[in-house]
C-alpha positions in Angstrom: -35.4 -15.8 113.4 -37.8 -15.4 116.3 -35.5 -17.4 118.6 -32.6 -15.0 117.8 -34.8 -12.0 118.5 -35.8 -13.5 121.8 -32.1 -14.2 122.7 -31.1 -10.6 121.8 -34.1 -9.3 123.9 -33.1 -11.4 126.8 -29.5 -10.3 126.6 -30.4 -6.6 126.4 -32.8 -7.0 129.3 -30.2 -8.8 131.4 -27.6 -6.2 130.7 -30.0 -3.3 131.5 -31.1 -5.0 134.7 -27.5 -5.6 135.8 -26.5 -1.9 135.1 -29.6 -0.7 136.9 -28.9 -2.9 139.9 -25.2 -1.9 140.1 -26.0 1.8 139.8 -28.8 1.7 142.3 -26.6 -0.2 144.8 -23.7 2.2 144.1 -25.8 5.4 144.6 -28.4 4.5 147.3 -27.0 1.7 149.4 -23.2 2.2 149.3 -23.1 5.5 151.2 -24.5 3.8 154.2 -21.8 1.1 154.3 -18.6 1.7 156.2 -15.8 3.0 154.0 -13.4 0.3 155.1 -15.8 -2.5 154.1 -14.5 -4.8 151.3 -17.5 -4.1 149.0 -16.1 -0.6 148.2 -13.4 -2.0 146.1 -16.0 -3.1 143.5 -17.3 0.4 142.9 -15.9 3.6 141.5 -15.7 6.7 143.7 -18.9 8.6 144.3 -17.6 11.5 142.1 -18.2 9.3 139.0 -21.9 8.8 139.9 -22.8 11.9 138.1 -20.0 12.0 135.5 -20.7 8.6 134.0 -24.5 9.2 133.2 -23.8 12.8 131.9 -21.0 11.5 129.6 -23.2 8.7 128.4 -26.1 11.1 127.7 -23.9 13.6 125.9 -22.4 10.8 123.8 -25.9 9.4 123.0 -27.2 12.9 122.0 -24.1 13.5 119.8 -24.5 10.2 118.0 -28.2 10.8 117.5 -27.5 14.3 116.1 -24.9 12.9 113.7 -27.3 10.2 112.6 -30.2 12.7 112.0 -27.8 15.0 110.1 -26.6 12.2 107.9 -30.2 11.1 107.1 -31.2 14.7 106.3 -28.3 15.1 104.0 -29.0 11.8 102.2 -32.6 12.7 101.7 -31.7 16.1 100.4 -29.4 14.5 97.8 -32.1 12.1 96.7 -34.5 15.0 96.0 -32.0 17.0 94.0 
């Protein structure tokens, strides 16, 4: 079981590092590269640089709120 936990941890760390590196390159370095350079085809337009994290945050908060609401309703039913 410990090996599986390590594998999951390594996978999550790798995914997080990849996303962080991609986003950092997209936001900080890409604006200084010429717009006709081939690297631009691997990145979304700059408009999405704010929309993607905002959408992800709203989704995360919504799911968290639904989870907390369900737990509160379940605990209320157990007491009654």
